[in-house]
N, CA and C of each residue as an Amber inpcrd file, in Angstrom:
protein
   471
-100.2660000  88.0530000  69.1420000-101.5270000  87.5930000  69.6880000
-102.6730000  88.4110000  69.0870000-103.6710000  87.7260000  68.5820000
-104.7930000  88.3990000  67.9460000-105.7830000  88.8860000  68.9940000
-106.2660000  90.1020000  68.7930000-107.2230000  90.6660000  69.7250000
-108.6070000  90.0800000  69.4730000-109.4100000  89.9290000  70.5320000
-110.7590000  89.3980000  70.3390000-111.6290000  90.3850000  69.5680000
-112.6410000  89.8420000  68.9190000-113.5640000  90.6740000  68.1580000
-114.3130000  91.6130000  69.0880000-114.4840000  92.8450000  68.6330000
-115.2340000  93.8370000  69.3920000-116.6210000  93.9560000  68.8120000
-117.6130000  93.9660000  69.6510000-118.9870000  94.2270000  69.2270000
-119.5320000  95.3710000  70.0610000-120.2460000  96.2800000  69.4000000
-120.8680000  97.3780000  70.1190000-121.9850000  96.8290000  70.9960000
-122.1900000  97.4250000  72.1640000-123.2940000  96.9830000  73.0320000
-124.6450000  97.2070000  72.3480000-125.6240000  96.3770000  72.6900000
-126.9570000  96.4920000  72.0940000-127.5760000  97.8640000  72.3220000
-127.2710000  98.4860000  73.4570000-127.8370000  99.8090000  73.7380000
-127.3570000 100.8350000  72.7200000-126.1070000 100.7130000  72.2640000
-125.5770000 101.6280000  71.2480000-126.2980000 101.3820000  69.9200000
-126.4750000 100.1110000  69.5710000-127.1710000  99.7770000  68.3260000
-128.6100000 100.2870000  68.3430000-129.2580000 100.1810000  69.4830000
-130.6300000 100.6640000  69.6000000-130.6840000 102.1680000  69.3720000
-129.7630000 102.8890000  69.9680000-129.7150000 104.3410000  69.8110000
-129.3930000 104.7360000  68.3700000-128.3610000 104.1380000  67.7840000
-127.9490000 104.4840000  66.4140000-129.0520000 104.1460000  65.4170000
-129.7680000 103.0560000  65.6440000-130.8150000 102.6610000  64.6920000
-131.9700000 103.6650000  64.6540000-132.0760000 104.5220000  65.6580000
-133.1240000 105.5400000  65.6770000-132.7350000 106.7960000  64.8980000
-131.4690000 106.9450000  64.5800000-130.9780000 108.1320000  63.8850000
-131.2820000 108.0470000  62.3870000-131.3520000 109.1890000  61.7040000
-131.5740000 109.1650000  60.2460000-130.4050000 108.4840000  59.5310000
-130.7110000 107.8120000  58.4350000-129.6790000 107.0690000  57.7080000
-128.9480000 107.9230000  56.6690000-129.5400000 109.0390000  56.2660000
-128.9280000 109.8020000  55.1760000-127.5650000 110.4140000  55.5340000
-127.3870000 111.0600000  56.7050000-126.0620000 111.6630000  56.9850000
-124.8990000 110.6640000  56.9400000-125.0040000 109.4880000  57.5790000
-123.8730000 108.5570000  57.4540000-123.7240000 107.9950000  56.0390000
-124.8360000 107.8400000  55.3160000-124.7550000 107.3830000  53.9220000
-124.0290000 108.4250000  53.0800000-124.3220000 109.6940000  53.3380000
-123.6440000 110.7930000  52.6450000-122.1380000 110.7460000  52.9230000
-121.7670000 110.5670000  54.1980000-120.3490000 110.5120000  54.5670000
-119.6520000 109.3340000  53.8900000-120.2970000 108.1640000  53.8970000
-119.7000000 106.9830000  53.2580000-119.4690000 107.2280000  51.7690000
-120.4580000 107.8040000  51.0810000-120.2910000 108.0080000  49.6370000
-119.1910000 109.0240000  49.3420000-119.0130000 110.0060000  50.2050000
-117.9230000 110.9700000  49.9990000-116.5750000 110.2690000  50.1190000
-116.4440000 109.3920000  51.0930000-115.1950000 108.6360000  51.2600000
-114.9840000 107.7130000  50.0560000-116.0330000 107.0330000  49.6270000
-115.9110000 106.1400000  48.4720000-115.5590000 106.9180000  47.2050000
-116.1250000 108.1020000  47.0490000-115.8080000 108.9190000  45.8730000
-114.3650000 109.3840000  45.8840000-113.7810000 109.5670000  47.0610000
-112.3620000 109.9080000  47.1350000-111.5120000 108.7430000  46.6250000
-111.9830000 107.5300000  46.8840000-111.2470000 106.3360000  46.4580000
-111.4600000 106.0240000  44.9810000-112.6190000 106.4390000  44.4670000
-112.9260000 106.1840000  43.0590000-111.8700000 106.8480000  42.1920000
-111.4770000 106.2390000  41.1700000-110.4330000 106.7050000  40.2470000
-109.0310000 106.4760000  40.7950000-108.8840000 106.3660000  42.0860000
-107.5530000 106.1240000  42.6580000-107.3000000 104.6350000  42.8300000
-108.2850000 103.9330000  43.3880000-108.0590000 102.5100000  43.6300000
-109.1740000 101.6180000  43.0950000-110.3010000 102.2210000  42.6800000
-111.4110000 101.4350000  42.1400000-111.5570000 101.7790000  40.6620000
-111.5160000 100.7760000  39.8190000-111.7180000 101.0040000  38.3890000
-113.2160000 101.1150000  38.1160000-113.6360000 102.2640000  37.5880000
-115.0670000 102.5180000  37.4040000-115.7240000 101.5080000  36.4580000
-114.9740000 101.0010000  35.4910000-115.5890000 100.0310000  34.5670000
-115.9540000  98.7280000  35.2800000-115.2640000  98.4110000  36.3860000
-115.6080000  97.2050000  37.1440000-116.9530000  97.3470000  37.8600000
-117.3940000  98.5700000  38.0470000-118.6420000  98.8240000  38.7500000
-119.8490000  98.8980000  37.8190000-119.6400000  98.7670000  36.5150000
-120.7110000  98.9030000  35.5230000-121.9500000  98.0760000  35.8580000
-121.8420000  96.8040000  36.2560000-123.0620000  96.0370000  36.5590000
-123.8330000  96.5630000  37.7710000-123.1880000  97.3890000  38.5930000
-123.8410000  97.9260000  39.7870000-124.4940000  99.2870000  39.5520000
-124.3070000  99.8620000  38.3630000-124.8570000 101.1900000  38.0790000
-126.3710000 101.2060000  38.2560000-126.8360000 102.1940000  39.0090000
-128.2620000 102.3790000  39.2250000-128.8790000 101.4530000  40.2550000
-128.1110000 100.5660000  40.8210000-128.6390000  99.6200000  41.8090000
-128.5480000 100.2220000  43.2020000-129.5650000  99.9930000  44.0200000
-129.5330000 100.4410000  45.4180000-128.7850000  99.3940000  46.2330000
-127.8120000  99.8600000  46.9890000-126.9890000  98.9840000  47.8100000
-127.1200000  99.4200000  49.2610000-127.2200000  98.4440000  50.1450000
-127.2840000  98.7270000  51.5800000-126.0960000  98.0510000  52.2590000
-125.4400000  98.8000000  53.1090000-124.4010000  98.2580000  53.9790000
-124.9850000  98.3160000  55.3810000-125.0580000  97.1800000  56.0430000
-125.6450000  97.1160000  57.3790000-124.5730000  96.6810000  58.3840000
-124.2910000  97.5660000  59.3200000-123.3450000  97.2630000  60.3870000
-124.2000000  96.7720000  61.5550000-124.3000000  95.4430000  61.6650000
-125.2790000  94.8250000  62.5510000-125.1380000  95.2420000  64.0100000
-123.9340000  95.1910000  64.5420000-123.7790000  95.4610000  65.9710000
-123.8740000  96.9420000  66.3040000-123.8230000  97.8030000  65.2900000
-123.9170000  99.2430000  65.5110000-125.3140000  99.7790000  65.1870000
-126.1490000  98.9420000  64.5630000-127.4780000  99.3830000  64.1870000
-127.4510000 100.4130000  63.0800000-126.3780000 100.4130000  62.2890000
-126.1730000 101.4200000  61.2510000-126.4950000 100.8280000  59.8860000
-127.3530000 101.5340000  59.1500000-127.7100000 101.1320000  57.7890000
-127.3400000 102.2640000  56.8450000-126.5540000 101.9440000  55.8300000
-126.0870000 102.9250000  54.8560000-126.6350000 102.5330000  53.4890000
-127.1780000 103.5220000  52.7710000-127.7930000 103.2560000  51.4730000
-127.1590000 104.1490000  50.4150000-126.8620000 103.5640000  49.2600000
-126.2980000 104.3470000  48.1670000-126.5110000 103.6430000  46.8450000
-126.3170000 104.4040000  45.7750000-126.3110000 103.8530000  44.4260000
-124.9670000 104.1750000  43.7990000-124.6820000 103.4880000  42.7140000
-123.4490000 103.7420000  41.9780000-123.8440000 104.2240000  40.5890000
-123.3810000 105.4140000  40.2570000-123.6130000 105.9710000  38.9270000
-122.3570000 105.7460000  38.1000000-122.3410000 106.2450000  36.8780000
-121.1980000 106.0470000  35.9900000-119.9060000 106.6190000  36.5590000
-120.0180000 107.6880000  37.3490000-118.7930000 108.3350000  37.8070000
-118.7320000 108.6190000  39.3000000-119.7440000 108.1530000  40.0620000
-119.7000000 108.4420000  41.4970000-120.6740000 107.5730000  42.2830000
-120.4430000 107.5440000  43.5850000-121.3520000 106.9230000  44.5280000
-122.3020000 108.0250000  45.0120000-123.5910000 107.7170000  45.1210000
-124.5800000 108.7040000  45.5200000-125.3870000 108.1670000  46.6970000
-125.4770000 108.9510000  47.7780000-126.2710000 108.4810000  48.9160000
-127.7530000 108.4690000  48.5670000-128.4830000 107.5340000  49.1350000
-129.9240000 107.4820000  48.9540000-130.5740000 107.3130000  50.3220000
-131.8310000 107.5480000  50.3570000-132.5850000 107.3350000  51.5880000
-133.1520000 105.9130000  51.5640000-133.3710000 105.3770000  52.7480000
-133.9950000 104.0540000  52.7990000-135.4340000 104.2040000  52.3220000
-136.0600000 103.1330000  52.0500000-137.4460000 103.2220000  51.6220000
-137.8290000 102.0940000  50.6930000-136.9090000 101.7200000  49.8350000
-137.2150000 100.5860000  48.9670000-136.2540000  99.4430000  49.3230000
-136.6280000  98.2700000  48.9110000-135.7840000  97.1060000  49.1740000
-134.5340000  97.2310000  48.3100000-133.3410000  97.1800000  48.9220000
-132.1200000  97.3270000  48.1180000-131.9160000  96.1400000  47.1780000
-131.2320000  96.4090000  46.0710000-130.8950000  95.3440000  45.1320000
-129.8480000  94.4100000  45.7400000-128.9870000  94.9760000  46.5800000
-127.9260000  94.2050000  47.2290000-127.7540000  94.7350000  48.6420000
-127.7270000  93.8380000  49.6050000-127.5160000  94.2080000  50.9960000
-126.3650000  93.3690000  51.5470000-125.4090000  94.0520000  52.1630000
-124.2470000  93.3760000  52.7440000-124.2300000  93.7100000  54.2340000
-124.2570000  92.6840000  55.0740000-124.3240000  92.8730000  56.5160000
-123.1810000  92.1530000  57.2160000-122.6390000  92.8170000  58.2270000
-121.5980000  92.2300000  59.0800000-121.4580000  93.1300000  60.3050000
-120.6380000  92.7140000  61.2430000-120.3560000  93.5710000  62.3910000
-119.3040000  94.5970000  61.9910000-119.1710000  95.6350000  62.7890000
-118.1480000  96.6540000  62.5280000-116.7680000  96.0150000  62.5030000
-116.5170000  95.0980000  63.4110000-115.2140000  94.4310000  63.4770000
-114.9400000  93.6460000  62.1890000-115.9440000  92.9210000  61.6970000
-115.7470000  92.1410000  60.4740000-115.5480000  93.0390000  59.2550000
-116.2650000  94.1720000  59.1920000-116.0120000  95.1230000  58.1010000
-114.5890000  95.6720000  58.1960000-114.1270000  95.9270000  59.4090000
-112.7460000  96.3860000  59.6000000-111.7630000  95.3260000  59.1040000
-112.0050000  94.0680000  59.4480000-111.1320000  92.9850000  58.9850000
-111.1200000  92.8930000  57.4630000-112.2700000  93.0820000  56.8410000
-112.3300000  93.0770000  55.3730000-111.5490000  94.2470000  54.7880000
-111.7550000  95.4300000  55.3520000-111.1090000  96.6400000  54.8300000
-109.5980000  96.5750000  54.9560000-109.1150000  95.9510000  56.0000000
-107.6610000  95.8700000  56.2120000-107.0710000  94.5920000  55.6270000
-107.9260000  93.7980000  54.9830000-107.5130000  92.5480000  54.3420000
-106.9340000  91.5320000  55.3300000-107.4080000  91.6100000  56.5570000
-106.9870000  90.6310000  57.5540000-107.8980000  89.4130000  57.5400000
-108.9920000  89.5330000  56.8020000-109.9260000  88.4200000  56.6680000
-110.4530000  88.4090000  55.2480000-110.6540000  87.2290000  54.7250000
-111.1380000  87.0350000  53.3630000-112.6720000  87.0450000  53.3650000
-113.2930000  87.6980000  52.3730000-114.7540000  87.7300000  52.3400000
-115.3830000  86.3400000  52.2750000-114.7540000  85.4230000  51.5600000
-115.3000000  84.0680000  51.4640000-115.3260000  83.3880000  52.8290000
-114.2700000  83.5730000  53.5980000-114.2090000  82.9800000  54.9370000
-115.3350000  83.5280000  55.8040000-115.5200000  84.8480000  55.7650000
-116.5870000  85.4560000  56.5660000-117.9610000  85.0150000  56.0740000
-118.1110000  84.8910000  54.7610000-119.3940000  84.4810000  54.1920000
-119.7460000  83.0620000  54.6210000-118.8050000  82.1460000  54.4700000
-119.0990000  80.7500000  54.7770000-119.1790000  80.4800000  56.2770000
-118.6480000  81.3820000  57.0880000-118.8160000  81.2460000  58.5350000
-120.0390000  82.0440000  59.0140000-120.8150000  82.5690000  58.0620000
-122.0630000  83.3090000  58.3080000-121.8470000  84.5930000  59.1090000
-120.6660000  85.1640000  58.9760000-120.3810000  86.4560000  59.6090000
-120.5900000  87.5990000  58.6250000-120.6080000  87.2900000  57.3400000
-120.8870000  88.2570000  56.2840000-122.1350000  87.7560000  55.5640000
-123.1770000  88.5520000  55.5950000-124.4590000  88.1540000  54.9980000
-124.6830000  88.9920000  53.7400000-124.9310000  88.3190000  52.6200000
-125.2220000  88.9830000  51.3570000-126.6400000  88.5950000  50.9640000
-127.4960000  89.6070000  50.7720000-128.8840000  89.3620000  50.4160000
-129.2250000  90.1430000  49.1600000-130.2230000  89.6480000  48.4550000
-130.6480000  90.3140000  47.2340000-130.0640000  89.6120000  46.0260000
-129.6730000  90.3860000  45.0460000-129.1380000  89.8640000  43.7910000
-127.7300000  89.3230000  44.0290000-127.6110000  87.9970000  44.0840000
-126.3100000  87.3870000  44.3980000-125.2720000  87.6460000  43.3070000
-125.7280000  87.8230000  42.0790000-124.7830000  88.1380000  41.0090000
-124.1240000  89.5070000  41.2650000-124.9210000  90.4690000  41.7420000
-124.3660000  91.7730000  42.1070000-123.3850000  91.6300000  43.2720000
-123.7160000  90.7490000  44.1970000-122.8110000  90.4890000  45.3190000
-121.4710000  89.9650000  44.8450000-121.4950000  89.0870000  43.8540000
-120.2410000  88.5660000  43.2920000-119.4570000  89.6480000  42.5730000
-120.1480000  90.5130000  41.8590000-119.4740000  91.6270000  41.1860000
-118.7960000  92.5190000  42.2270000-119.5280000  92.8520000  43.2950000
-118.9700000  93.6980000  44.3530000-117.7610000  93.0270000  44.9900000
-117.8680000  91.7440000  45.2850000-116.7610000  91.0080000  45.8990000
-115.5440000  90.9800000  44.9900000-115.7530000  90.6700000  43.7190000
-114.6330000  90.6030000  42.7790000-113.9810000  91.9680000  42.5840000
-114.7900000  93.0260000  42.5830000-114.2420000  94.3840000  42.4640000
-113.3770000  94.7050000  43.6760000-113.8710000  94.3800000  44.8570000
-113.0960000  94.6340000  46.0750000-111.8210000  93.7930000  46.1090000
-111.9160000  92.5410000  45.6490000-110.7350000  91.6720000  45.6190000
-109.6630000  92.2030000  44.6660000-110.0980000  92.8920000  43.6050000
-109.1500000  93.3880000  42.6030000-108.4450000  94.6710000  43.0280000
-108.9300000  95.2990000  44.0870000-108.3400000  96.5620000  44.5350000
-106.9760000  96.3110000  45.1610000-106.0230000  97.0700000  44.7090000
-104.7060000  97.0410000  45.3350000-104.6300000  98.2460000  46.2500000
-104.7280000  97.9690000  47.5260000-104.7410000  99.0560000  48.4970000
-103.3510000  99.6550000  48.6640000-103.2840000 100.9760000  48.7450000
-101.9890000 101.6060000  49.0030000-101.5600000 101.3290000  50.4350000
-100.2790000 101.4580000  50.6720000 -99.7730000 101.2740000  52.0240000
-100.3720000 102.3680000  52.9120000-100.9100000 101.9480000  54.0460000
-101.5940000 102.8740000  54.9380000-100.6040000 103.6190000  55.8200000
-100.6780000 104.9430000  55.7710000 -99.8870000 105.7950000  56.6490000
-100.8130000 106.2530000  57.7680000-100.5740000 105.7720000  58.9890000
-101.4650000 106.0610000  60.1190000-101.6300000 107.5620000  60.3480000
-100.6320000 108.3690000  60.0290000-100.7250000 109.8140000  60.2320000
-101.8310000 110.4170000  59.3700000-102.1260000 109.8040000  58.2370000
-103.1810000 110.3100000  57.3650000-104.5680000 110.1560000  57.9910000
-104.6750000 109.3040000  59.0030000-105.9630000 109.0600000  59.6340000
-106.2310000 109.9600000  60.8410000-105.2970000 110.8440000  61.1290000
-105.5410000 111.7600000  62.2500000-106.7450000 112.6260000  61.9000000
-107.5690000 112.9670000  62.8840000-108.7640000 113.7710000  62.5880000
-108.4500000 115.0590000  61.8230000-107.3620000 115.7180000  62.1550000
-107.0050000 116.9650000  61.4710000-106.7390000 116.7160000  59.9820000
-105.9760000 115.6720000  59.6640000-105.6600000 115.3760000  58.2650000
-106.8950000 114.9070000  57.4910000-107.7280000 114.0910000  58.1250000
-108.9390000 113.6100000  57.4610000-109.8700000 114.7820000  57.1450000
-110.0850000 115.6530000  58.1230000-110.9660000 116.7960000  57.9060000
-110.4070000 117.7360000  56.8400000-109.1060000 117.9200000  56.8010000
-108.4940000 118.7850000  55.7910000-108.7210000 118.2150000  54.3900000
-108.5770000 116.8960000  54.2300000-108.7910000 116.2750000  52.9150000
-110.2530000 116.3510000  52.4990000-111.1420000 116.0910000  53.4450000
-112.5820000 116.1580000  53.1270000-112.9490000 117.5910000  52.7350000
-112.4820000 118.5350000  53.5040000-112.7750000 119.9520000  53.2270000
-112.2770000 120.3500000  51.8400000-111.0610000 119.9330000  51.5020000
-110.5160000 120.3120000  50.2030000-111.3080000 119.7000000  49.0510000
-111.8170000 118.4760000  49.2340000-112.5970000 117.8380000  48.1770000
-114.0190000 118.3730000  48.0890000-114.5940000 118.7320000  49.2330000
-115.9610000 119.2390000  49.2210000-116.0450000 120.6400000  48.6350000
-115.0000000 121.4230000  48.8280000-115.0480000 122.8200000  48.4140000
-114.1950000 123.1150000  47.2010000-113.8600000 122.0780000  46.4210000
-113.1350000 122.3180000  45.1750000-114.0720000 123.0400000  44.2070000
-113.5050000 123.9880000  43.5290000-114.3070000 124.8600000  42.7130000
-114.7620000 124.3430000  41.4290000
């Protein structure tokens, strides 16, 4: 039996939308950089180099901004209109990340909104579709293990 979609209450979105966007953008880019070279082919990201991208988690009021350079994701501050903006609820992003839902299905049901340069949106979609995700070991997601991995990557010499 499939669980119903979860949406954060509007009060949470109102509160989160008042917070600065840089710290969560920084965290997202660190996670993406861990995945870079392991599951994302950097040459597939070439058309996105130097472009400002926004990820908007609608029900959480969270906006994340970053650019893609030749070898890494870099957090940016909001301020200019992004070249590509991708919006969905936290639940729909979770469904995309776990491959339980197809981006096209979410797009055509208007649950995934892509704004800006649509060609960049197609590049991003095709890059994500080409990723072969490793089998997920739930133990790796424990807070202790996640913090240990982040710490080791942040403080590598």
